N, C-alpha and C positions, 0 to 999 in steps of 0.2 A: 529401442537405440542401441545405435553400433556403440559395441565394447572398447573400440580406441577411440570413440568423440572426446577432443580436445577443449577445452572451455573455461575461457575466463570470465572472472563475475569482478565488476568494479561495485566498490561495497561492500564486499564479501562477506565482513563480521557483521553487516548490519542486522536488525530481525528478520528481515528478508532475506537477506543473504545466506547466513546461517541454517534459517530452515530450509531453503534451499540446496543447498552444499549438501546437506543430512540425507535429504529426500534423494538427490539425484545420485550419491553414492549409494545410499540403501537399495537404489532399481538399476544400478548397473554399473560395470567396470569402468567410468569415467574418469578422468585427469583433469581435476579442477586446478587451477590457478585465481588466490584473492589479489587483486587490486585494490588497495586499501590505505588507509591513512596510520590503522593498528594492525598489530597482529596480536587478535586474541580470543579466545572464545573457546568453546569445548570442538567445534568444526575442525576438520584435520583437513586442510588444504596439503595437495601435492607443492604445490609452490606457493611463495608468497612475495609480491613487487609491489614496487611503488609506481607514484604518479611520475615522480622523479627520474624514475629508468623507463617508464613506459617506450619513450624515445631508443631504445637501445634493446629492446624485447625482439624475438626474430619474429618477423611477420609471414616466418610461415608454420608457428607454432600452433595456432587455433583454427578449429573449424568454427565455434560459433563466439558470439559474447553478448552477456548480458549486463547490458548496464543500468545499476540499482543506484549507484550513488549517488546522493543528493541531498539539498537539505529542506526537510521537511517539517519543522516547528516555527512556527511563527515565536520572532524575538522580539515582539512591541512595535513594528511598522515604522521605524523612523528611516530616515535615508540612506543607515549606515547600513542596517538590515537587508532594505530593500535592492541595495548592489551585492551584498552578499549572496542575496539568493539570483542572484543574475548572473552572478561570479562562480558559483557553482550549480543550480540546477542547470542553467545554459552553456557558461560557458566549457564545464566538465563535458556535456554531451558530444561539442563542438567539436573538442581535442579526441574522442574517441570516436568519436565517428569518421574524422579524418584517417584516423590509424586503422580503421577496417576497411574503409576503398582501398587505401595501399597494401592492404597484408592480404593475406589467401584466404582470410574468414567466407566463408560460405553464407552467415547465418547472425543479423545482428537484432537484439530484440529491445528495445528502451523501455522504461518503467517508467511513462509520463501520470497522470492521474486524471480521474472525470474531475478534480479542480481545475486542469488545464481548458476546461470547455465551460461549466457553470458553477456558479455559487449556490444557486439557487436553482430549483428545478422548474421550466416554466411546463406547466401539460402534467399530462397524469406521470411520465417516467423521462429518464433522458436516453438518448438513441446515439448512435455517433455520426448521427445525418446533421445533429443539432448544429448551429450556428455556432463559434467558439467565443466568449465572453468573459471569463476570468476580469473577477474583481479585486484578486490579492495579489502582491509578490509572488506569492511560489506558486499562484495558476499560472498568472503573467508570463513567469520565468520555465515552465515547464511547457506554456506553447508556443514559445519562443523556439523553446529547443527542438520542441517537431518541426516546426517550420524552416527551421535551419537542416535538418530532416528532410523535408520534401524539399528543398531548394537546389539538394545534390541529386534528387532524381535521374534527371537527365545525363550524368556522370556516371550514376552508379550501373555496373555492369547488371546484366539479366542473369549472371551465375550467382548474384547474389539476392538473397532475402531477406526484406525490412519488416522488421513488426514493430508497431507502437501500440502499447498497451496501457488501457486507462482504466486503473483497479479502484474499486469501492474502499472504504477503511478495510486495512487489511489486518485480519485479527490471526491471533497465536500465541504459545510459548514467545516469551519474552518480548510481548506486546507491549506498549506504552502509547497515555496520551488519556482519551476522554473515558474510554472504558475502566482503564484502571481507576478515572476517578469516580465512575459508579460503583467499582469493586468497594472501594475505600470507603465510600459512605455506608455500604450495605451491610460490610464487616464489621464496619463502628457502631452498625444498630443507629446510627441517622434515621430518623422517617425521611422518606422521599415525597418533598413538597408539590409535585409537579404532577399528579396525577390528572388533572383538568387536563393537559394537552394532550391530544389525541395525534400523535404523527406516527410514519414510518419510514426509517432509515434501509439501502443498503449495508450489506456487509460481505465482507469475501474472505472465508477461510484460506489461511496460510496451505491449507494442503489441496482446494483449489486451483487456486496460482501455482502450486509446482504442478498440478495434473497439465493444467494447460501450458507451462512451459517444457516438460516433457514430450508432449506429444507436439510443438514447434519443432524443435530439437529433432526428432524424430521426421522430420518433413512429413507431416501427416496435415497440416496447415497452410491453406494459402497466406500470402505476406499480406499483410496490411493494416490495420487501424484497429483495435478491438477491446472491447470495456470487458472487464470481468467483475461478476457479482453471483453471489450466491442466489438462488432462486427465490426464496420466498425474505422479502424485509423484514424486518422485526420493530415493533415501536420500543421507547425507551422502557414502558410501563413492562413491556412483556420480559424487557433485557433484567428489571429490576427483579421480577417475580422467580426468574432463570438461578442469578445471582444469588437469591435468597435460597432457594431451591438448592446449589451446591453447595452452601454454610450448614445445610440442615436446619434451616430459620422460615420463620411464615416472614411474608411482605410486609412492611409498614410503610405503604401508601397512601400521602395526603392528598385532598382535592382542595386544595385552596385558591380560591379566584384569581381569576388570571390577573383582571386589573393589579392585585395585589401583588403577583412576582414580579409583574413588566415594571414598579415602582421600586421594589427592592432591585431589580437589576439595573435600572438607573441609577440607583443611590451606589450600587457596585462597584458602576463608571467612576463613579467620582472620591471614594473611598475604598478604591481597591481591594472591594469583596469578593468571596471565592466566586459567587456567582454575577456578574454580569450582564451587560446586554447580547454582547459577542460569546459566551458561555449558552446564556440561555436559550441562544439562537441554535447551535450548533446542536445541542440536548432535546429540541421540541420540535426542531423543522420538519417537515417530512424531507424526502431525497431518494429516490425510487433508480435505481439502474437498471437499465436491460442486456439482459445476457442473450439475446437470441441469439446475432448473430455469432458468437463464437461458441454456443451450442451448436447452430447449422454447421458452421466451420469442421467441429470434431462428429456430427453426426449423431449429437446425443440430445435425449430427452430432458435429460436434467442431468445436474453436474453431480459428481461422484459421491460428494459430503454436502450434507441438507444442511441448512442456515442452524435448525435447532442441534445437530448433533456437531458441530463446526463449533458453534460457542460454549457450550458443555465442556467441548475438550479445552477451548481456552480458558474456562474459566477454572479448571479442575488444574491448571499451571500454576495459575495465579496462586491460590491456594496453598501447591506443593511448595511455592516459593515461599511463602509467609511460615509454613510449616518449614522451611531449614531454615529460615532468619531467627524462628523463634529460638530454636535448637543451638545455635551458635551462641 
């Protein structure tokens, strides 16, 4: 990577941004600017700017823009939440991409999601050629952002390179979401009741994400749309076993009848229980993402961090956080 590379990262203090900034600083003498609504975390950026000050930024100040800022979590699915998704995921993308077009930056990287394409994978696995058909405000807003970028293709100079990345669920230090729920379940010695459900899901180690970004910035990947995923999908049951192993315990997996579990989940829809139909789907459905296109562009046979290696690293970070909290 060019040591003089100047990079603007939106959402710089989020989970991905913090890990990415640390990775880039460790692997090159880059100059990083965070564009975020907050200025906190252990990452030391060279500069911080707010969205209010974006229009006052020097258009010649950056070589690359990495757009991570977005609204990721479902807040209930009501009309207000839906509008918020589009305001943030689509609106901010339009704003930063328009700024990129008038700037002297040569590389634009937009973090979309596999959910911009499909909430349920039809067939064996998901590829970049699949016809997008998102079903949630999150996926729909990400797709609209992709479409806006595509609508500007005719006026985007050939000297500028645009990348749309669709990662599977990213995990690593600082990760939040269903993976944390699984970890807490096992750490509290609660038996896992979904042993009867046999599924496979693709995940993405934050280290593999950073590796891809590093190679894009170095000019080693042709512009385009790419999915990012670890090489081997994991089942929820195998995740439970890995979590138990990281805690030095034996896994407690129960194989309760599927009809019983589905009845409990339906009751959860009405009673607000931790297990409802949507969460059951997320925990038990198969969702396999192909990474053949990005590996072909990189000229590699396998991603640098294996599925198990990356997951173990993430789980160790959970344990370290819990240990620190206990000592306070």
